C-alpha positions as CSV (number, residue, x, y, z in Angstrom):
1,M,-68.9,-17.2,-128.2
2,V,-70.0,-20.6,-129.5
3,R,-68.5,-23.6,-127.7
4,V,-67.2,-26.2,-130.2
5,V,-66.4,-29.8,-129.3
6,L,-64.4,-31.6,-132.0
7,S,-64.5,-35.4,-132.7
8,N,-61.5,-37.5,-131.9
9,P,-60.4,-37.8,-135.6
10,M,-60.2,-34.0,-135.8
11,L,-57.7,-33.9,-132.9
12,A,-54.8,-35.0,-135.1
13,V,-55.4,-31.9,-137.3
14,T,-55.9,-29.4,-134.4
15,G,-52.9,-30.5,-132.3
16,S,-55.2,-32.1,-129.7
17,A,-57.4,-29.0,-129.3
18,K,-60.7,-30.7,-128.3
19,E,-62.8,-27.7,-127.2
20,L,-62.8,-24.3,-128.8
21,D,-64.7,-21.0,-128.4
22,V,-65.5,-19.5,-131.8
23,T,-67.4,-16.3,-132.7
24,A,-70.0,-17.2,-135.3
25,T,-73.6,-16.4,-136.1
26,N,-74.3,-19.5,-138.2
27,F,-72.8,-22.9,-138.9
28,R,-71.3,-22.0,-142.2
29,Q,-69.4,-19.1,-140.7
30,L,-68.2,-21.3,-137.9
31,T,-66.9,-24.0,-140.3
32,L,-65.1,-21.4,-142.4
33,R,-63.4,-20.0,-139.4
34,L,-62.2,-23.5,-138.3
35,I,-61.0,-24.3,-141.9
36,D,-59.1,-20.9,-142.0
37,Q,-57.2,-22.0,-139.0
38,W,-56.9,-25.7,-139.9
39,P,-57.4,-26.3,-143.7
40,A,-57.2,-30.0,-143.2
41,L,-60.4,-29.9,-141.2
42,A,-62.5,-29.3,-144.4
43,E,-62.7,-32.9,-145.3
44,L,-63.4,-34.0,-141.8
45,I,-66.2,-31.5,-141.3
46,D,-67.8,-32.6,-144.6
47,S,-67.8,-36.2,-143.4
48,S,-69.2,-35.4,-139.9
49,A,-72.6,-35.2,-138.3
50,V,-73.1,-32.2,-136.0
51,A,-75.2,-31.5,-133.0
52,I,-76.2,-27.9,-132.4
53,D,-77.7,-27.3,-128.9
54,G,-78.6,-31.0,-128.7
55,Q,-80.2,-31.3,-132.1
56,I,-78.4,-33.7,-134.5
57,Y,-78.0,-32.6,-138.2
58,Q,-76.6,-34.3,-141.2
59,D,-76.4,-31.0,-143.0
60,A,-76.4,-27.9,-140.8
61,F,-75.1,-25.5,-143.5
62,A,-77.6,-22.6,-142.8
63,E,-78.4,-23.2,-139.1
64,P,-78.2,-20.1,-137.0
65,L,-76.0,-20.1,-133.8
66,Q,-76.6,-18.2,-130.6
67,E,-74.0,-16.6,-128.4
68,Q,-74.2,-19.6,-126.0
69,S,-74.7,-22.4,-128.6
70,E,-72.8,-25.6,-128.3
71,V,-71.7,-27.4,-131.4
72,F,-70.5,-31.0,-131.3
73,F,-68.9,-32.7,-134.3
74,M,-69.4,-36.5,-134.5
75,P,-68.4,-39.2,-137.0
76,R,-71.4,-40.0,-139.2
77,I,-73.1,-43.3,-138.5
78,E,-74.0,-45.0,-141.7
79,G,-76.6,-47.8,-141.7
80,G,-77.8,-50.2,-144.3
């Protein structure tokens, strides 16, 4: 299973569930499973950056996941 760590803003939606184990083979499948369980996460996922196995992505839509992958959601940092 993929280990998922949610950002603090997501905790209000998930009832304080910070770490989850999710079965998924790619990032899109993982997000769809999270949104199925907590529909309000959709907007927060769209506005988040994500780190998969230590690599940060602004858009990880098609990224594959391995059985032992770790996915961290983080607020995006915008610069100017």
